[in-house]
NUSEZA-361798 format. One line per field, with one value per residue (C-alpha): residue number from 1; residue in one letter; x, z, y. Coordinates in pm, whole numbers, plus 50000, padded with zeros to 5 digits. Layout:
<sites>
resi = c(NUM;...) $
resn = c(A;...) $
c1 = c(X;...) $
c3 = c(Z;...) $
c2 = c(Y;...) $
</sites>
This chain:
<sites>
resi = c(1;2;3;4;5;6;7;8;9;10;11;12;13;14;15;16;17;18;19;20;21;22;23;24;25;26;27;28;29;30;31;32;33;34;35;36;37;38;39;40;41;42;43;44;45;46;47;48;49;50;51;52;53;54;55;56;57;58;59;60;61;62;63;64;65;66;67;68;69;70;71;72;73;74;75;76;77;78;79;80;81;82;83;84;85;86;87;88;89;90;91;92;93;94;95;96;97;98;99;100;101;102;103;104;105;106;107;108;109;110;111;112;113;114;115;116;117;118;119;120;121;122;123;124;125;126;127;128;129;130;131;132;133;134;135;136;137;138;139;140;141;142;143;144;145;146;147;148;149;150;151;152;153;154;155;156;157;158;159;160;161;162;163;164;165;166;167;168;169;170;171;172;173;174;175;176;177;178;179;180;181;182;183;184;185;186;187;188;189;190;191;192;193;194;195;196;197;198;199;200;201;202;203;204;205;206;207;208;209;210;211;212;213;214;215;216;217;218) $
resn = c(M;E;K;I;Y;C;I;S;G;L;G;A;D;E;R;I;F;R;N;L;H;L;P;G;Y;E;M;V;N;I;P;W;P;E;F;D;H;F;D;E;L;G;C;Y;A;Q;K;V;S;A;L;I;P;G;E;D;P;V;I;L;G;V;S;F;G;G;M;L;G;V;E;I;A;K;M;R;P;V;K;K;L;I;I;V;S;S;A;K;T;K;N;E;I;P;Q;F;G;K;F;F;R;M;L;I;T;S;E;A;M;P;G;F;L;Y;K;I;P;N;K;Y;T;F;E;L;F;G;A;G;T;D;E;E;K;D;M;L;R;D;I;M;K;D;S;D;G;Q;L;M;R;W;A;M;K;A;I;T;L;W;R;N;E;T;Y;P;N;H;I;T;H;I;H;G;A;A;D;K;I;I;P;P;E;R;I;H;P;T;H;W;I;K;D;G;S;H;I;M;V;Y;N;R;A;E;E;I;S;H;I;I;M;K;E;L;S;H;A;D;N;I) $
c1 = c(50000;50144;50210;50104;50328;50114;50249;49990;49927;50102;50093;49852;49886;49735;49386;49333;49349;49125;48815;48995;48910;49183;49132;49443;49677;49833;49848;50169;50188;50523;50599;50747;51128;51315;51370;51641;51536;51769;51606;51444;51150;51371;51614;51333;51196;51527;51467;51113;51232;51479;51181;51029;51192;51227;51229;50957;50719;50363;50336;50017;50065;49807;49865;50220;50273;50200;50468;50713;50601;50683;51034;51084;50973;51239;51506;51422;51205;50849;50586;50312;50278;49929;49881;49556;49469;49825;50050;50304;50507;50557;50314;50027;50097;49879;50063;50076;50086;50421;50353;50216;50503;50755;50575;50594;50951;51088;50921;50810;50470;50478;50439;50149;49931;49930;49770;49465;49156;48880;48576;48795;49020;48723;48591;48928;48974;48613;48522;48145;48016;48085;48278;48502;48562;48647;48889;49062;49069;49229;49489;49587;49606;49841;50057;50405;50366;50737;50724;50419;50589;50900;50695;50495;50825;50951;50632;50648;51009;50953;51093;51008;50908;50914;50735;50732;50497;50348;50187;49814;49682;49335;49205;48889;48706;48618;48962;49026;49380;49520;49265;49169;49243;49614;49579;49602;49506;49429;49105;48866;48633;48325;48275;48575;48742;49097;49006;48821;49052;48859;48506;48495;48696;48470;48519;48889;48933;48770;49008;49313;49217;49165;49502;49680;49521;49663;50007;50001;49935;50227) $
c3 = c(50000;49899;50177;50203;50438;50627;50779;50999;51067;51322;51662;51535;51495;51309;51447;51186;50914;51076;50863;50531;50342;50097;50004;49888;50070;50415;50585;50784;51024;51044;51401;51477;51506;51753;51638;51696;51762;51480;51228;50926;50771;50504;50767;50965;50645;50608;50951;50856;50522;50704;50865;50525;50389;50037;49700;49531;49828;49824;50073;50212;50411;50587;50668;50812;50699;50342;50355;50482;50198;49944;50087;50092;49728;49635;49802;49674;49411;49524;49336;49442;49679;49797;50025;50195;50358;50304;50102;49828;49854;50074;49849;49966;50335;50493;50581;50952;51090;51201;51574;51541;51310;51567;51843;51646;51518;51860;52010;52293;52323;52579;52420;52644;52489;52164;52349;52485;52262;52277;52082;51844;51779;51694;51455;51284;51229;51127;51412;51434;51593;51944;51794;51593;51892;52111;51848;51813;52190;52248;51976;52110;52466;52358;52134;52202;52268;52214;51873;51780;51886;51683;51380;51374;51351;51075;50873;50911;50787;50506;50180;49939;49586;49396;49412;49211;48914;49027;49336;49409;49625;49782;49955;50126;49994;50353;50511;50771;50868;50513;50334;49977;49833;49795;49706;49364;49425;49186;49370;49565;49835;49854;50209;50320;50645;50769;50922;50616;50592;50900;50844;50462;50446;50197;49927;49993;49993;49648;49512;49663;49517;49174;49188;49302;49017;48772;48937;48900;48529;48463) $
c2 = c(50000;50337;50583;50946;51142;51392;51714;51880;52246;52464;52296;52030;51654;51359;51428;51698;51428;51169;51237;51192;50873;50772;50405;50227;50463;50451;50790;50834;51127;51306;51420;51759;51734;51952;52307;52563;52921;53030;52794;52949;52769;52611;52481;52322;52168;51980;51823;51726;51587;51362;51187;51101;50783;50654;50824;51029;51039;51168;51455;51608;51929;52142;52511;52539;52180;52283;52552;52292;52063;52335;52370;51991;51962;52217;52002;51654;51484;51411;51216;51455;51748;51839;52138;52237;52572;52685;52915;52846;53168;53473;53662;53442;53504;53775;54094;54175;54527;54665;54620;54267;54171;54300;54109;53785;53815;53913;53603;53831;53667;53380;53038;52938;53208;53012;52719;52902;52873;53131;53246;53449;53147;52927;53191;53237;52864;52808;52573;52607;52286;52158;51865;52097;52322;52024;51893;52230;52282;51940;51992;52334;52202;51921;52142;52277;52649;52713;52546;52752;53073;52993;52881;53204;53389;53156;53204;53583;53586;53333;53470;53191;53295;52963;52630;52305;52282;51949;52097;52073;52356;52321;52630;52746;53050;53147;53092;53365;53255;53264;53485;53390;53735;53655;53286;53118;52754;52473;52392;52615;52480;52701;52833;52627;52739;52689;52350;52227;51924;51813;51943;51922;51600;51422;51686;51715;51336;51325;51589;51417;51079;51235;51412;51095;50903;51156;51129;50749;50784;51018) $
</sites>
């Protein structure tokens, strides 16, 4: 059975993928390796790539995981890269105000603050039901606040301008974390939020299976 190597979103884990249905494929979650505070996103992507064995892997990345997938696909051959609710280049990342950008890049905000969900967090991520809120709350509670703080800095300072031509980018038209105004995906999900890989999993599974079928025929 062919493997799909899954890189979750910032501070998240394999639970975000649990509603996907990809028959004939084994989904393998890639854990977060240790980071160095001086790592740039590309440097950290090398550490993540080292955890993906074999040649020409299929990589599925969500949000921050998609950005890492882009960097990995620039370093080594991949059979297919699929990113969801993510960005391919710095131009697709939302622009923060000067004060907020300084707050993030200085890592002045305590890591534990990234682990505290609230009404605003649920709205940003698009968690509307009690199940979705519970899932997001549990993931944030179990996340590494220091990793999240560093990763926010790495994303803000990301300077990437290129990406491989065999990438599939699935994005939600109602994403409030990475707004659609700057995004140029291959597939739009109408009314899709930032956690649509979880709450719109049936549609996304269909797109992924179709894209993988095309990759197998190349």
